[in-house]
C-alpha positions in Angstrom: 24.5 11.5 -37.8 22.7 12.9 -34.8 26.0 14.2 -33.4 26.8 15.9 -36.7 23.4 17.6 -36.9 23.6 18.8 -33.3 27.2 20.1 -33.8 26.2 21.8 -37.0 23.3 23.6 -35.2 25.6 24.6 -32.4 28.2 25.9 -34.8 25.6 27.9 -36.7 24.1 29.3 -33.5 27.5 30.3 -32.2 28.4 32.0 -35.5 25.1 33.8 -35.5 25.7 35.0 -31.9 29.2 36.3 -32.9 27.9 38.2 -35.9 24.9 39.6 -33.9 27.1 40.7 -31.1 29.5 42.5 -33.4 26.7 44.3 -35.2 24.5 45.1 -32.2 26.8 45.8 -29.3 28.1 49.4 -28.9 31.8 48.7 -29.4 32.7 51.8 -31.4 34.9 49.9 -33.9 35.4 51.0 -37.5 33.6 48.8 -40.0 36.8 47.2 -41.4 38.1 46.4 -37.9 34.8 45.1 -36.9 34.8 42.7 -39.9 38.4 41.6 -39.1 37.5 40.9 -35.5 34.4 39.0 -36.6 36.6 36.8 -38.9 39.0 36.1 -36.0 36.3 35.2 -33.6 34.7 33.0 -36.3 38.0 31.1 -36.7 38.3 30.6 -33.0 34.7 29.3 -32.8 35.5 26.9 -35.7 38.5 25.6 -33.9 36.3 24.9 -30.8 33.7 23.1 -32.9 36.2 21.1 -34.9 36.7 18.3 -32.4 32.9 18.0 -32.0 32.7 17.2 -35.7 35.6 14.8 -35.8 36.3 12.1 -33.2 39.3 12.9 -31.1 40.6 9.3 -31.6 39.8 7.4 -34.7 39.0 3.7 -34.9 42.2 2.8 -36.8 44.8 0.6 -35.2 47.5 3.3 -35.6 45.5 6.5 -35.1 47.8 9.5 -35.9 45.6 11.7 -33.7 47.2 10.1 -30.6 50.5 11.7 -31.4 49.3 14.9 -33.0 46.3 16.0 -30.9 48.5 17.5 -28.1 50.5 19.5 -30.5 47.4 20.7 -32.3 45.6 21.7 -29.1 48.6 23.6 -27.8 48.8 25.5 -31.1 45.1 26.2 -31.1 45.1 27.4 -27.5 48.1 29.7 -28.1 46.4 31.1 -31.2 43.1 31.8 -29.3 44.8 33.5 -26.5 47.1 35.6 -28.6 44.5 36.5 -31.2 42.0 37.7 -28.6 44.8 39.5 -26.6 46.1 41.2 -29.7 42.6 42.3 -30.8 41.9 43.8 -27.3 45.3 45.5 -27.2 44.8 46.8 -30.8 41.5 48.3 -29.8 42.8 49.9 -26.6 45.8 51.5 -28.4 43.8 52.2 -31.6 46.2 50.5 -34.0 45.8 51.1 -37.6 43.8 48.6 -39.6 46.8 47.5 -41.7 48.8 46.6 -38.6 45.9 44.7 -37.1 45.6 42.7 -40.4 49.3 41.9 -40.4 49.2 40.9 -36.7 46.2 38.6 -37.0 47.6 37.2 -40.3 50.9 36.4 -38.5 49.0 34.6 -35.7 47.0 32.7 -38.2 50.3 31.6 -39.8 51.4 30.3 -36.4 48.1 28.3 -36.1 48.6 26.8 -39.6 52.2 25.9 -38.8 51.0 24.1 -35.7 48.4 22.1 -37.7 51.0 21.1 -40.3 53.5 20.1 -37.7 50.9 18.1 -35.8 49.8 16.3 -39.0 53.4 15.4 -39.8 53.9 14.1 -36.2 50.7 12.0 -36.6 51.9 10.5 -39.9 55.3 9.8 -38.4 53.8 8.1 -35.4 51.5 6.0 -37.7 54.4 4.9 -39.8 56.4 3.9 -36.7 53.4 2.0 -35.3 52.9 0.1 -38.6 56.6 -0.7 -38.7 56.4 -2.1 -35.2 53.4 -4.2 -36.1 55.2 -5.7 -39.1 58.2 -6.5 -36.9 55.9 -8.3 -34.4 53.9 -10.2 -37.0 56.8 -12.6 -38.0 57.5 -13.5 -34.4 53.8 -14.1 -33.7 53.6 -16.4 -36.7 56.6 -18.3 -35.4 54.9 -18.8 -32.0 51.7 -20.0 -33.7 53.5 -22.6 -35.8 55.4 -23.8 -32.7 52.1 -24.1 -30.9 51.0 -26.4 -33.7 54.1 -28.5 -33.0 53.2 -28.7 -29.3 49.7 -29.9 -30.2 51.3 -32.6 -32.4 53.5 -33.6 -29.5 50.5 -33.8 -27.2 48.6 -36.0 -29.7 51.6 -38.4 -30.0 52.2 -40.6 -27.0 55.1 -42.5 -28.6 57.2 -39.7 -29.8 60.9 -40.3 -29.0 62.2 -38.3 -26.0 65.0 -36.6 -28.0 62.5 -35.2 -30.5 60.2 -34.1 -27.8 63.0 -32.4 -25.9 64.4 -30.7 -29.0 61.0 -29.2 -29.9 60.4 -28.1 -26.3 63.7 -26.4 -26.3 62.9 -24.5 -29.5 59.6 -23.4 -27.9 61.5 -22.0 -24.9 64.1 -20.2 -27.1 61.4 -18.3 -29.0 61.0 -16.0 -25.9 64.4 -14.5 -26.7 63.5 -13.4 -30.3 63.8 -9.6 -30.7 61.1 -8.2 -33.1 62.7 -6.9 -36.3 61.5 -5.8 -39.8 64.9 -6.3 -41.5 64.7 -8.4 -44.7 67.1 -11.0 -43.3 65.0 -11.5 -40.2 61.8 -11.8 -42.4 63.5 -14.4 -44.6 64.6 -16.5 -41.5 61.2 -16.2 -40.0 59.6 -17.6 -43.2 62.2 -20.3 -43.3 61.5 -21.2 -39.7 57.7 -21.4 -40.3 58.2 -23.5 -43.4 60.4 -26.0 -41.5 58.1 -26.2 -38.6 55.2 -27.0 -40.9 57.2 -29.8 -42.5 58.0 -31.2 -39.1 54.3 -31.0 -38.1 53.4 -33.0 -41.3 56.2 -35.6 -40.7 55.4 -36.2 -37.0 52.4 -38.5 -37.6 54.8 -40.6 -39.7 57.7 -40.5 -37.3 58.3 -44.3 -37.4 59.2 -44.1 -41.1 60.5 -40.6 -41.3 62.4 -40.2 -38.0 65.7 -39.5 -39.7 64.1 -36.8 -41.8 62.5 -35.3 -38.7 65.9 -35.1 -36.9 67.3 -33.4 -40.0 64.4 -30.9 -40.1 64.8 -30.2 -36.3 68.5 -29.5 -36.8 67.8 -27.0 -39.5 65.0 -25.5 -37.4 67.4 -25.0 -34.5 70.0 -23.5 -36.8 67.5 -21.1 -38.3 66.3 -20.1 -34.9 69.9 -19.4 -33.7 70.5 -17.2 -36.8 67.3 -15.3 -36.2 68.1 -14.7 -32.5 71.3 -12.9 -33.6 69.4 -10.3 -35.5 68.4 -7.2 -33.5 65.9 -4.5 -34.6 
């Protein structure tokens, strides 16, 4: 709140300075051109103050500003330089008011295009980041459930060597999973997680359910092999 208040005061003082300078300084401009130049300078000052009002990078996980801020700043800088340069040139060569309006309007259009393009780039970057996060989520869940299996192995001292070896091999193979958001990959990941949970539940009863555990491990290995074949 303090930042917003200070920025608002700075923006108002800057705008007051622009208007006072245009009214009081001896520039010899016609009233309509003076108003036009005041509007242009006010737009430039508003662009300068914009990033003081709004944080450059937001707190969201996939902040679109990261991708769009460079485009927006380049567009703003180009507009500022061209708008001021055009205004000075128009004053030196005494261009008619209508031509100055058209020229400044065209430059403003370039600025608006840069803002629209930067916003589109930000949304695209946000969508791609969300897609990548979804692709990684399934693999991370697979790793968590395998960690649970490893904990179960650590708790059991009399687990047969073949079961222990098979589960350790599955843990090692998880490193070769490529993140993917394809529906087939998601279904296999969910199946893998479900099978791993069933194994974790059965391990404490391994003496009576050893055959079932072997069957579940075989299905788990097959599911993992099918998931490894799916690339993003």
